[in-house]
PDB file of N, CA, C and O in Angstrom, chain B, residues numbered from 101:
ATOM      1  N   UNK B 101      -8.778 -12.842 -37.979  1.00  0.00           N
ATOM      2  CA  UNK B 101      -8.727 -11.658 -37.136  1.00  0.00           C
ATOM      3  C   UNK B 101      -9.544 -11.861 -35.856  1.00  0.00           C
ATOM      4  O   UNK B 101      -9.084 -11.520 -34.767  1.00  0.00           O
ATOM      5  N   UNK B 102     -10.742 -12.411 -35.984  1.00  0.00           N
ATOM      6  CA  UNK B 102     -11.588 -12.656 -34.818  1.00  0.00           C
ATOM      7  C   UNK B 102     -10.931 -13.662 -33.886  1.00  0.00           C
ATOM      8  O   UNK B 102     -11.027 -13.546 -32.664  1.00  0.00           O
ATOM      9  N   UNK B 103     -10.263 -14.652 -34.471  1.00  0.00           N
ATOM     10  CA  UNK B 103      -9.565 -15.668 -33.671  1.00  0.00           C
ATOM     11  C   UNK B 103      -8.445 -15.025 -32.846  1.00  0.00           C
ATOM     12  O   UNK B 103      -8.253 -15.371 -31.681  1.00  0.00           O
ATOM     13  N   UNK B 104      -7.714 -14.094 -33.449  1.00  0.00           N
ATOM     14  CA  UNK B 104      -6.623 -13.409 -32.750  1.00  0.00           C
ATOM     15  C   UNK B 104      -7.184 -12.569 -31.602  1.00  0.00           C
ATOM     16  O   UNK B 104      -6.648 -12.580 -30.494  1.00  0.00           O
ATOM     17  N   UNK B 105      -8.261 -11.847 -31.878  1.00  0.00           N
ATOM     18  CA  UNK B 105      -8.878 -11.047 -30.823  1.00  0.00           C
ATOM     19  C   UNK B 105      -9.395 -11.933 -29.693  1.00  0.00           C
ATOM     20  O   UNK B 105      -9.260 -11.592 -28.518  1.00  0.00           O
ATOM     21  N   UNK B 106      -9.976 -13.052 -30.047  1.00  0.00           N
ATOM     22  CA  UNK B 106     -10.459 -13.996 -29.038  1.00  0.00           C
ATOM     23  C   UNK B 106      -9.327 -14.515 -28.171  1.00  0.00           C
ATOM     24  O   UNK B 106      -9.469 -14.620 -26.953  1.00  0.00           O
ATOM     25  N   UNK B 107      -8.209 -14.837 -28.793  1.00  0.00           N
ATOM     26  CA  UNK B 107      -7.046 -15.317 -28.040  1.00  0.00           C
ATOM     27  C   UNK B 107      -6.486 -14.224 -27.130  1.00  0.00           C
ATOM     28  O   UNK B 107      -6.049 -14.500 -26.013  1.00  0.00           O
ATOM     29  N   UNK B 108      -6.503 -12.982 -27.615  1.00  0.00           N
ATOM     30  CA  UNK B 108      -6.016 -11.878 -26.789  1.00  0.00           C
ATOM     31  C   UNK B 108      -6.914 -11.675 -25.574  1.00  0.00           C
ATOM     32  O   UNK B 108      -6.423 -11.490 -24.460  1.00  0.00           O
ATOM     33  N   UNK B 109      -8.211 -11.708 -25.784  1.00  0.00           N
ATOM     34  CA  UNK B 109      -9.147 -11.550 -24.668  1.00  0.00           C
ATOM     35  C   UNK B 109      -8.955 -12.686 -23.669  1.00  0.00           C
ATOM     36  O   UNK B 109      -8.929 -12.452 -22.461  1.00  0.00           O
ATOM     37  N   UNK B 110      -8.822 -13.894 -24.158  1.00  0.00           N
ATOM     38  CA  UNK B 110      -8.594 -15.042 -23.281  1.00  0.00           C
ATOM     39  C   UNK B 110      -7.284 -14.877 -22.508  1.00  0.00           C
ATOM     40  O   UNK B 110      -7.230 -15.146 -21.308  1.00  0.00           O
ATOM     41  N   UNK B 111      -6.235 -14.436 -23.194  1.00  0.00           N
ATOM     42  CA  UNK B 111      -4.937 -14.233 -22.538  1.00  0.00           C
ATOM     43  C   UNK B 111      -5.005 -13.197 -21.434  1.00  0.00           C
ATOM     44  O   UNK B 111      -4.487 -13.414 -20.339  1.00  0.00           O
ATOM     45  N   UNK B 112      -5.646 -12.063 -21.719  1.00  0.00           N
ATOM     46  CA  UNK B 112      -5.794 -11.032 -20.696  1.00  0.00           C
ATOM     47  C   UNK B 112      -6.642 -11.529 -19.532  1.00  0.00           C
ATOM     48  O   UNK B 112      -6.377 -11.207 -18.373  1.00  0.00           O
ATOM     49  N   UNK B 113      -7.650 -12.306 -19.850  1.00  0.00           N
ATOM     50  CA  UNK B 113      -8.507 -12.876 -18.803  1.00  0.00           C
ATOM     51  C   UNK B 113      -7.743 -13.801 -17.882  1.00  0.00           C
ATOM     52  O   UNK B 113      -8.011 -13.854 -16.681  1.00  0.00           O
ATOM     53  N   UNK B 114      -6.799 -14.528 -18.437  1.00  0.00           N
ATOM     54  CA  UNK B 114      -5.990 -15.435 -17.627  1.00  0.00           C
ATOM     55  C   UNK B 114      -4.922 -14.700 -16.829  1.00  0.00           C
ATOM     56  O   UNK B 114      -4.544 -15.145 -15.745  1.00  0.00           O
ATOM     57  N   UNK B 115      -4.434 -13.583 -17.352  1.00  0.00           N
ATOM     58  CA  UNK B 115      -3.377 -12.829 -16.667  1.00  0.00           C
ATOM     59  C   UNK B 115      -3.917 -11.910 -15.569  1.00  0.00           C
ATOM     60  O   UNK B 115      -3.204 -11.627 -14.606  1.00  0.00           O
ATOM     61  N   UNK B 116      -5.136 -11.448 -15.691  1.00  0.00           N
ATOM     62  CA  UNK B 116      -5.694 -10.492 -14.728  1.00  0.00           C
ATOM     63  C   UNK B 116      -5.636 -11.002 -13.285  1.00  0.00           C
ATOM     64  O   UNK B 116      -5.203 -10.259 -12.404  1.00  0.00           O
ATOM     65  N   UNK B 117      -6.057 -12.247 -13.009  1.00  0.00           N
ATOM     66  CA  UNK B 117      -5.980 -12.717 -11.613  1.00  0.00           C
ATOM     67  C   UNK B 117      -4.550 -12.749 -11.077  1.00  0.00           C
ATOM     68  O   UNK B 117      -4.324 -12.522  -9.889  1.00  0.00           O
ATOM     69  N   UNK B 118      -3.592 -13.029 -11.950  1.00  0.00           N
ATOM     70  CA  UNK B 118      -2.190 -13.047 -11.530  1.00  0.00           C
ATOM     71  C   UNK B 118      -1.750 -11.647 -11.110  1.00  0.00           C
ATOM     72  O   UNK B 118      -1.077 -11.494 -10.091  1.00  0.00           O
ATOM     73  N   UNK B 119      -2.119 -10.634 -11.874  1.00  0.00           N
ATOM     74  CA  UNK B 119      -1.757  -9.255 -11.540  1.00  0.00           C
ATOM     75  C   UNK B 119      -2.382  -8.838 -10.220  1.00  0.00           C
ATOM     76  O   UNK B 119      -1.723  -8.205  -9.396  1.00  0.00           O
ATOM     77  N   UNK B 120      -3.635  -9.182 -10.011  1.00  0.00           N
ATOM     78  CA  UNK B 120      -4.318  -8.854  -8.754  1.00  0.00           C
ATOM     79  C   UNK B 120      -3.646  -9.575  -7.594  1.00  0.00           C
ATOM     80  O   UNK B 120      -3.440  -8.992  -6.530  1.00  0.00           O
ATOM     81  N   UNK B 121      -3.310 -10.828  -7.800  1.00  0.00           N
ATOM     82  CA  UNK B 121      -2.664 -11.620  -6.756  1.00  0.00           C
ATOM     83  C   UNK B 121      -1.302 -11.038  -6.389  1.00  0.00           C
ATOM     84  O   UNK B 121      -0.957 -10.966  -5.209  1.00  0.00           O
ATOM     85  N   UNK B 122      -0.535 -10.627  -7.379  1.00  0.00           N
ATOM     86  CA  UNK B 122       0.777 -10.033  -7.114  1.00  0.00           C
ATOM     87  C   UNK B 122       0.642  -8.724  -6.356  1.00  0.00           C
ATOM     88  O   UNK B 122       1.428  -8.444  -5.451  1.00  0.00           O
ATOM     89  N   UNK B 123      -0.347  -7.921  -6.718  1.00  0.00           N
ATOM     90  CA  UNK B 123      -0.583  -6.666  -6.027  1.00  0.00           C
ATOM     91  C   UNK B 123      -0.943  -6.905  -4.562  1.00  0.00           C
ATOM     92  O   UNK B 123      -0.439  -6.215  -3.675  1.00  0.00           O
ATOM     93  N   UNK B 124      -1.804  -7.868  -4.312  1.00  0.00           N
ATOM     94  CA  UNK B 124      -2.195  -8.197  -2.941  1.00  0.00           C
ATOM     95  C   UNK B 124      -1.007  -8.730  -2.148  1.00  0.00           C
ATOM     96  O   UNK B 124      -0.851  -8.404  -0.971  1.00  0.00           O
ATOM     97  N   UNK B 125      -0.175  -9.540  -2.779  1.00  0.00           N
ATOM     98  CA  UNK B 125       1.006 -10.085  -2.105  1.00  0.00           C
ATOM     99  C   UNK B 125       1.974  -8.967  -1.729  1.00  0.00           C
ATOM    100  O   UNK B 125       2.551  -8.991  -0.642  1.00  0.00           O
ATOM    101  N   UNK B 126       2.159  -7.985  -2.618  1.00  0.00           N
ATOM    102  CA  UNK B 126       3.048  -6.857  -2.329  1.00  0.00           C
ATOM    103  C   UNK B 126       2.523  -6.042  -1.161  1.00  0.00           C
ATOM    104  O   UNK B 126       3.286  -5.647  -0.280  1.00  0.00           O
ATOM    105  N   UNK B 127       1.218  -5.790  -1.154  1.00  0.00           N
ATOM    106  CA  UNK B 127       0.621  -5.023  -0.061  1.00  0.00           C
ATOM    107  C   UNK B 127       0.792  -5.763   1.266  1.00  0.00           C
ATOM    108  O   UNK B 127       1.113  -5.149   2.283  1.00  0.00           O
ATOM    109  N   UNK B 128       0.580  -7.067   1.256  1.00  0.00           N
ATOM    110  CA  UNK B 128       0.743  -7.862   2.476  1.00  0.00           C
ATOM    111  C   UNK B 128       2.197  -7.796   2.947  1.00  0.00           C
ATOM    112  O   UNK B 128       2.457  -7.640   4.140  1.00  0.00           O
ATOM    113  N   UNK B 129       3.132  -7.913   2.021  1.00  0.00           N
ATOM    114  CA  UNK B 129       4.555  -7.834   2.356  1.00  0.00           C
ATOM    115  C   UNK B 129       4.886  -6.476   2.969  1.00  0.00           C
ATOM    116  O   UNK B 129       5.596  -6.405   3.972  1.00  0.00           O
ATOM    117  N   UNK B 130       4.370  -5.389   2.365  1.00  0.00           N
ATOM    118  CA  UNK B 130       4.625  -4.044   2.879  1.00  0.00           C
ATOM    119  C   UNK B 130       4.127  -3.910   4.313  1.00  0.00           C
ATOM    120  O   UNK B 130       4.813  -3.343   5.164  1.00  0.00           O
ATOM    121  N   UNK B 131       2.932  -4.433   4.578  1.00  0.00           N
ATOM    122  CA  UNK B 131       2.366  -4.307   5.919  1.00  0.00           C
ATOM    123  C   UNK B 131       3.108  -5.180   6.924  1.00  0.00           C
ATOM    124  O   UNK B 131       3.258  -4.790   8.082  1.00  0.00           O
ATOM    125  N   UNK B 132       3.569  -6.341   6.507  1.00  0.00           N
ATOM    126  CA  UNK B 132       4.234  -7.262   7.425  1.00  0.00           C
ATOM    127  C   UNK B 132       5.638  -6.795   7.808  1.00  0.00           C
ATOM    128  O   UNK B 132       6.143  -7.176   8.864  1.00  0.00           O
ATOM    129  N   UNK B 133       6.268  -5.986   6.977  1.00  0.00           N
ATOM    130  CA  UNK B 133       7.638  -5.567   7.296  1.00  0.00           C
ATOM    131  C   UNK B 133       7.675  -4.373   8.243  1.00  0.00           C
ATOM    132  O   UNK B 133       8.757  -3.916   8.613  1.00  0.00           O
ATOM    133  N   UNK B 134       6.525  -3.867   8.638  1.00  0.00           N
ATOM    134  CA  UNK B 134       6.441  -2.730   9.543  1.00  0.00           C
ATOM    135  C   UNK B 134       5.865  -3.160  10.881  1.00  0.00           C
ATOM    136  O   UNK B 134       4.944  -3.974  10.950  1.00  0.00           O
ATOM    137  N   UNK B 135       6.417  -2.607  11.919  1.00  0.00           N
ATOM    138  CA  UNK B 135       5.895  -2.847  13.268  1.00  0.00           C
ATOM    139  C   UNK B 135       5.144  -1.599  13.704  1.00  0.00           C
ATOM    140  O   UNK B 135       5.722  -0.513  13.743  1.00  0.00           O
ATOM    141  N   UNK B 136       3.885  -1.737  14.026  1.00  0.00           N
ATOM    142  CA  UNK B 136       3.087  -0.576  14.441  1.00  0.00           C
ATOM    143  C   UNK B 136       3.330  -0.313  15.914  1.00  0.00           C
ATOM    144  O   UNK B 136       3.161  -1.212  16.738  1.00  0.00           O
ATOM    145  N   UNK B 137       3.721   0.897  16.258  1.00  0.00           N
ATOM    146  CA  UNK B 137       3.949   1.293  17.645  1.00  0.00           C
ATOM    147  C   UNK B 137       3.670   2.792  17.771  1.00  0.00           C
ATOM    148  O   UNK B 137       3.146   3.400  16.838  1.00  0.00           O
ATOM    149  N   UNK B 138       4.007   3.384  18.894  1.00  0.00           N
ATOM    150  CA  UNK B 138       3.742   4.814  19.102  1.00  0.00           C
ATOM    151  C   UNK B 138       4.429   5.682  18.051  1.00  0.00           C
ATOM    152  O   UNK B 138       3.871   6.680  17.594  1.00  0.00           O
ATOM    153  N   UNK B 139       5.632   5.294  17.678  1.00  0.00           N
ATOM    154  CA  UNK B 139       6.349   6.039  16.648  1.00  0.00           C
ATOM    155  C   UNK B 139       5.624   5.987  15.316  1.00  0.00           C
ATOM    156  O   UNK B 139       5.594   6.966  14.571  1.00  0.00           O
ATOM    157  N   UNK B 140       5.045   4.838  15.026  1.00  0.00           N
ATOM    158  CA  UNK B 140       4.285   4.700  13.784  1.00  0.00           C
ATOM    159  C   UNK B 140       3.043   5.586  13.819  1.00  0.00           C
ATOM    160  O   UNK B 140       2.638   6.144  12.798  1.00  0.00           O
ATOM    161  N   UNK B 141       2.445   5.709  14.998  1.00  0.00           N
ATOM    162  CA  UNK B 141       1.306   6.621  15.142  1.00  0.00           C
ATOM    163  C   UNK B 141       1.710   8.050  14.806  1.00  0.00           C
ATOM    164  O   UNK B 141       0.962   8.777  14.153  1.00  0.00           O
ATOM    165  N   UNK B 142       2.901   8.450  15.255  1.00  0.00           N
ATOM    166  CA  UNK B 142       3.404   9.796  14.935  1.00  0.00           C
ATOM    167  C   UNK B 142       3.553   9.962  13.430  1.00  0.00           C
ATOM    168  O   UNK B 142       3.173  10.995  12.878  1.00  0.00           O
ATOM    169  N   UNK B 143       4.098   8.962  12.772  1.00  0.00           N
ATOM    170  CA  UNK B 143       4.285   9.024  11.324  1.00  0.00           C
ATOM    171  C   UNK B 143       2.944   9.074  10.604  1.00  0.00           C
ATOM    172  O   UNK B 143       2.797   9.798   9.619  1.00  0.00           O
ATOM    173  N   UNK B 144       1.967   8.313  11.085  1.00  0.00           N
ATOM    174  CA  UNK B 144       0.628   8.314  10.494  1.00  0.00           C
ATOM    175  C   UNK B 144       0.016   9.715  10.580  1.00  0.00           C
ATOM    176  O   UNK B 144      -0.569  10.207   9.616  1.00  0.00           O
ATOM    177  N   UNK B 145       0.158  10.345  11.740  1.00  0.00           N
ATOM    178  CA  UNK B 145      -0.372  11.695  11.925  1.00  0.00           C
ATOM    179  C   UNK B 145       0.323  12.681  10.984  1.00  0.00           C
ATOM    180  O   UNK B 145      -0.325  13.550  10.401  1.00  0.00           O
ATOM    181  N   UNK B 146       1.638  12.545  10.840  1.00  0.00           N
ATOM    182  CA  UNK B 146       2.398  13.421   9.950  1.00  0.00           C
ATOM    183  C   UNK B 146       1.956  13.214   8.495  1.00  0.00           C
ATOM    184  O   UNK B 146       1.819  14.175   7.738  1.00  0.00           O
ATOM    185  N   UNK B 147       1.737  11.956   8.117  1.00  0.00           N
ATOM    186  CA  UNK B 147       1.257  11.631   6.777  1.00  0.00           C
ATOM    187  C   UNK B 147      -0.075  12.323   6.501  1.00  0.00           C
ATOM    188  O   UNK B 147      -0.260  12.940   5.452  1.00  0.00           O
ATOM    189  N   UNK B 148      -1.000  12.214   7.454  1.00  0.00           N
ATOM    190  CA  UNK B 148      -2.314  12.840   7.278  1.00  0.00           C
ATOM    191  C   UNK B 148      -2.194  14.360   7.183  1.00  0.00           C
ATOM    192  O   UNK B 148      -2.847  14.988   6.349  1.00  0.00           O
ATOM    193  N   UNK B 149      -1.368  14.941   8.030  1.00  0.00           N
ATOM    194  CA  UNK B 149      -1.198  16.396   8.046  1.00  0.00           C
ATOM    195  C   UNK B 149      -0.600  16.891   6.735  1.00  0.00           C
ATOM    196  O   UNK B 149      -1.049  17.899   6.189  1.00  0.00           O
ATOM    197  N   UNK B 150       0.409  16.189   6.228  1.00  0.00           N
ATOM    198  CA  UNK B 150       1.037  16.594   4.968  1.00  0.00           C
ATOM    199  C   UNK B 150       0.054  16.562   3.809  1.00  0.00           C
ATOM    200  O   UNK B 150       0.187  17.326   2.853  1.00  0.00           O
ATOM    201  N   UNK B 151      -0.921  15.690   3.894  1.00  0.00           N
ATOM    202  CA  UNK B 151      -1.914  15.553   2.824  1.00  0.00           C
ATOM    203  C   UNK B 151      -3.200  16.323   3.104  1.00  0.00           C
ATOM    204  O   UNK B 151      -4.179  16.217   2.365  1.00  0.00           O
ATOM    205  N   UNK B 152      -3.178  17.103   4.192  1.00  0.00           N
ATOM    206  CA  UNK B 152      -4.345  17.917   4.574  1.00  0.00           C
ATOM    207  C   UNK B 152      -5.588  17.041   4.719  1.00  0.00           C
ATOM    208  O   UNK B 152      -6.686  17.408   4.299  1.00  0.00           O
ATOM    209  N   UNK B 153      -5.379  15.874   5.325  1.00  0.00           N
ATOM    210  CA  UNK B 153      -6.476  14.940   5.549  1.00  0.00           C
ATOM    211  C   UNK B 153      -6.948  15.062   6.986  1.00  0.00           C
ATOM    212  O   UNK B 153      -6.167  15.381   7.883  1.00  0.00           O
ATOM    213  N   UNK B 154      -8.219  14.809   7.196  1.00  0.00           N
ATOM    214  CA  UNK B 154      -8.785  14.824   8.535  1.00  0.00           C
ATOM    215  C   UNK B 154      -8.113  13.732   9.368  1.00  0.00           C
ATOM    216  O   UNK B 154      -7.917  12.610   8.901  1.00  0.00           O
ATOM    217  N   UNK B 155      -7.766  14.079  10.600  1.00  0.00           N
ATOM    218  CA  UNK B 155      -7.127  13.115  11.489  1.00  0.00           C
ATOM    219  C   UNK B 155      -8.085  11.972  11.808  1.00  0.00           C
ATOM    220  O   UNK B 155      -9.228  12.196  12.205  1.00  0.00           O
ATOM    221  N   UNK B 156      -7.602  10.747  11.628  1.00  0.00           N
ATOM    222  CA  UNK B 156      -8.389   9.561  11.961  1.00  0.00           C
ATOM    223  C   UNK B 156      -7.437   8.411  12.259  1.00  0.00           C
ATOM    224  O   UNK B 156      -6.290   8.400  11.811  1.00  0.00           O
ATOM    225  N   UNK B 157      -7.928   7.460  13.014  1.00  0.00           N
ATOM    226  CA  UNK B 157      -7.112   6.314  13.400  1.00  0.00           C
ATOM    227  C   UNK B 157      -6.865   5.398  12.214  1.00  0.00           C
ATOM    228  O   UNK B 157      -7.642   5.358  11.260  1.00  0.00           O
ATOM    229  N   UNK B 158      -5.769   4.668  12.297  1.00  0.00           N
ATOM    230  CA  UNK B 158      -5.379   3.706  11.271  1.00  0.00           C
ATOM    231  C   UNK B 158      -6.501   2.703  10.991  1.00  0.00           C
ATOM    232  O   UNK B 158      -6.716   2.303   9.846  1.00  0.00           O
ATOM    233  N   UNK B 159      -7.202   2.309  12.033  1.00  0.00           N
ATOM    234  CA  UNK B 159      -8.261   1.308  11.882  1.00  0.00           C
ATOM    235  C   UNK B 159      -9.384   1.785  10.964  1.00  0.00           C
ATOM    236  O   UNK B 159     -10.118   0.970  10.406  1.00  0.00           O
ATOM    237  N   UNK B 160      -9.518   3.099  10.808  1.00  0.00           N
ATOM    238  CA  UNK B 160     -10.575   3.670   9.970  1.00  0.00           C
ATOM    239  C   UNK B 160     -10.083   4.029   8.567  1.00  0.00           C
ATOM    240  O   UNK B 160     -10.846   4.561   7.761  1.00  0.00           O
ATOM    241  N   UNK B 161      -8.825   3.743   8.277  1.00  0.00           N
ATOM    242  CA  UNK B 161      -8.268   4.065   6.966  1.00  0.00           C
ATOM    243  C   UNK B 161      -8.746   3.043   5.929  1.00  0.00           C
ATOM    244  O   UNK B 161      -8.913   1.861   6.231  1.00  0.00           O
ATOM    245  N   UNK B 162      -8.957   3.520   4.717  1.00  0.00           N
ATOM    246  CA  UNK B 162      -9.348   2.617   3.632  1.00  0.00           C
ATOM    247  C   UNK B 162      -8.135   1.789   3.199  1.00  0.00           C
ATOM    248  O   UNK B 162      -6.997   2.098   3.552  1.00  0.00           O
ATOM    249  N   UNK B 163      -8.397   0.756   2.444  1.00  0.00           N
ATOM    250  CA  UNK B 163      -7.328  -0.102   1.944  1.00  0.00           C
ATOM    251  C   UNK B 163      -6.349   0.704   1.082  1.00  0.00           C
ATOM    252  O   UNK B 163      -5.135   0.530   1.186  1.00  0.00           O
ATOM    253  N   UNK B 164      -6.882   1.583   0.236  1.00  0.00           N
ATOM    254  CA  UNK B 164      -6.024   2.406  -0.617  1.00  0.00           C
ATOM    255  C   UNK B 164      -5.194   3.372   0.219  1.00  0.00           C
ATOM    256  O   UNK B 164      -4.009   3.572  -0.044  1.00  0.00           O
ATOM    257  N   UNK B 165      -5.819   3.963   1.221  1.00  0.00           N
ATOM    258  CA  UNK B 165      -5.099   4.902   2.072  1.00  0.00           C
ATOM    259  C   UNK B 165      -3.966   4.194   2.809  1.00  0.00           C
ATOM    260  O   UNK B 165      -2.872   4.741   2.943  1.00  0.00           O
ATOM    261  N   UNK B 166      -4.226   2.995   3.278  1.00  0.00           N
ATOM    262  CA  UNK B 166      -3.169   2.228   3.953  1.00  0.00           C
ATOM    263  C   UNK B 166      -2.021   1.914   3.002  1.00  0.00           C
ATOM    264  O   UNK B 166      -0.850   2.046   3.357  1.00  0.00           O
ATOM    265  N   UNK B 167      -2.370   1.503   1.802  1.00  0.00           N
ATOM    266  CA  UNK B 167      -1.344   1.197   0.808  1.00  0.00           C
ATOM    267  C   UNK B 167      -0.520   2.443   0.480  1.00  0.00           C
ATOM    268  O   UNK B 167       0.708   2.381   0.413  1.00  0.00           O
ATOM    269  N   UNK B 168      -1.199   3.571   0.278  1.00  0.00           N
ATOM    270  CA  UNK B 168      -0.499   4.828  -0.009  1.00  0.00           C
ATOM    271  C   UNK B 168       0.390   5.233   1.161  1.00  0.00           C
ATOM    272  O   UNK B 168       1.491   5.745   0.963  1.00  0.00           O
ATOM    273  N   UNK B 169      -0.092   5.000   2.384  1.00  0.00           N
ATOM    274  CA  UNK B 169       0.703   5.336   3.565  1.00  0.00           C
ATOM    275  C   UNK B 169       1.999   4.541   3.581  1.00  0.00           C
ATOM    276  O   UNK B 169       3.064   5.114   3.813  1.00  0.00           O
ATOM    277  N   UNK B 170       1.935   3.227   3.338  1.00  0.00           N
ATOM    278  CA  UNK B 170       3.147   2.407   3.401  1.00  0.00           C
ATOM    279  C   UNK B 170       4.146   2.821   2.318  1.00  0.00           C
ATOM    280  O   UNK B 170       5.357   2.783   2.537  1.00  0.00           O
ATOM    281  N   UNK B 171       3.638   3.212   1.161  1.00  0.00           N
ATOM    282  CA  UNK B 171       4.545   3.712   0.119  1.00  0.00           C
ATOM    283  C   UNK B 171       5.224   4.996   0.588  1.00  0.00           C
ATOM    284  O   UNK B 171       6.434   5.163   0.438  1.00  0.00           O
ATOM    285  N   UNK B 172       4.431   5.897   1.155  1.00  0.00           N
ATOM    286  CA  UNK B 172       4.976   7.141   1.698  1.00  0.00           C
ATOM    287  C   UNK B 172       5.977   6.835   2.807  1.00  0.00           C
ATOM    288  O   UNK B 172       7.045   7.442   2.883  1.00  0.00           O
ATOM    289  N   UNK B 173       5.619   5.898   3.651  1.00  0.00           N
ATOM    290  CA  UNK B 173       6.438   5.542   4.809  1.00  0.00           C
ATOM    291  C   UNK B 173       7.808   5.034   4.385  1.00  0.00           C
ATOM    292  O   UNK B 173       8.826   5.375   4.987  1.00  0.00           O
ATOM    293  N   UNK B 174       7.819   4.210   3.335  1.00  0.00           N
ATOM    294  CA  UNK B 174       9.095   3.679   2.848  1.00  0.00           C
ATOM    295  C   UNK B 174       9.990   4.785   2.303  1.00  0.00           C
ATOM    296  O   UNK B 174      11.215   4.674   2.357  1.00  0.00           O
ATOM    297  N   UNK B 175       9.397   5.839   1.784  1.00  0.00           N
ATOM    298  CA  UNK B 175      10.186   6.967   1.270  1.00  0.00           C
ATOM    299  C   UNK B 175      10.644   7.900   2.380  1.00  0.00           C
ATOM    300  O   UNK B 175      11.570   8.684   2.172  1.00  0.00           O
ATOM    301  N   UNK B 176      10.022   7.839   3.553  1.00  0.00           N
ATOM    302  CA  UNK B 176      10.309   8.785   4.624  1.00  0.00           C
ATOM    303  C   UNK B 176      10.927   8.153   5.875  1.00  0.00           C
ATOM    304  O   UNK B 176      11.045   8.820   6.903  1.00  0.00           O
ATOM    305  N   UNK B 177      11.312   6.909   5.805  1.00  0.00           N
ATOM    306  CA  UNK B 177      11.831   6.277   7.025  1.00  0.00           C
ATOM    307  C   UNK B 177      13.116   6.910   7.521  1.00  0.00           C
ATOM    308  O   UNK B 177      13.437   6.793   8.703  1.00  0.00           O
ATOM    309  N   UNK B 178      13.859   7.577   6.654  1.00  0.00           N
ATOM    310  CA  UNK B 178      15.091   8.241   7.086  1.00  0.00           C
ATOM    311  C   UNK B 178      14.813   9.469   7.945  1.00  0.00           C
ATOM    312  O   UNK B 178      15.706   9.956   8.639  1.00  0.00           O
ATOM    313  N   UNK B 179      13.588   9.970   7.903  1.00  0.00           N
ATOM    314  CA  UNK B 179      13.204  11.145   8.690  1.00  0.00           C
ATOM    315  C   UNK B 179      12.915  10.803  10.145  1.00  0.00           C
ATOM    316  O   UNK B 179      12.749  11.699  10.972  1.00  0.00           O
ATOM    317  N   UNK B 180      12.853   9.531  10.458  1.00  0.00           N
ATOM    318  CA  UNK B 180      12.462   9.098  11.794  1.00  0.00           C
ATOM    319  C   UNK B 180      13.519   9.432  12.833  1.00  0.00           C
ATOM    320  O   UNK B 180      14.722   9.408  12.576  1.00  0.00           O
ATOM    321  N   UNK B 181      13.018   9.740  13.999  1.00  0.00           N
ATOM    322  CA  UNK B 181      13.893   9.926  15.166  1.00  0.00           C
ATOM    323  C   UNK B 181      13.702   8.782  16.143  1.00  0.00           C
ATOM    324  O   UNK B 181      14.176   8.837  17.278  1.00  0.00           O
ATOM    325  N   UNK B 182      13.014   7.761  15.704  1.00  0.00           N
ATOM    326  CA  UNK B 182      12.755   6.591  16.535  1.00  0.00           C
ATOM    327  C   UNK B 182      12.958   5.369  15.673  1.00  0.00           C
ATOM    328  O   UNK B 182      12.879   5.447  14.447  1.00  0.00           O
ATOM    329  N   UNK B 183      13.214   4.260  16.293  1.00  0.00           N
ATOM    330  CA  UNK B 183      13.523   3.041  15.569  1.00  0.00           C
ATOM    331  C   UNK B 183      12.280   2.166  15.492  1.00  0.00           C
ATOM    332  O   UNK B 183      12.114   1.237  16.283  1.00  0.00           O
ATOM    333  N   UNK B 184      11.411   2.465  14.537  1.00  0.00           N
ATOM    334  CA  UNK B 184      10.213   1.641  14.396  1.00  0.00           C
ATOM    335  C   UNK B 184      10.069   1.132  12.974  1.00  0.00           C
ATOM    336  O   UNK B 184       9.033   0.577  12.609  1.00  0.00           O
ATOM    337  N   UNK B 185      11.079   1.315  12.192  1.00  0.00           N
ATOM    338  CA  UNK B 185      11.008   0.881  10.800  1.00  0.00           C
ATOM    339  C   UNK B 185      12.157  -0.054  10.524  1.00  0.00           C
ATOM    340  O   UNK B 185      13.295   0.229  10.899  1.00  0.00           O
ATOM    341  N   UNK B 186      11.890  -1.113   9.905  1.00  0.00           N
ATOM    342  CA  UNK B 186      12.896  -2.133   9.619  1.00  0.00           C
ATOM    343  C   UNK B 186      14.017  -1.623   8.780  1.00  0.00           C
ATOM    344  O   UNK B 186      14.939  -2.374   8.460  1.00  0.00           O
TER     345      UNK B 186
END
């Protein structure tokens, strides 16, 4: 029983870096497929307003906030009146 638990802990330990790496790769892909321009600034402001968040520049956004924004952005690109989304 202890041997099985040890193997499970070792297995999870080996898989954890892979999961983190995949998550980072997805975030990088999400950011690279978007072109930041004036239209994107409008979308960022709309995102903040919808979430009742204090207005702040993209440069001051946390990593999680940026990730959440790109997820939101992918769901709302059809709402755009400008061509700034791939």
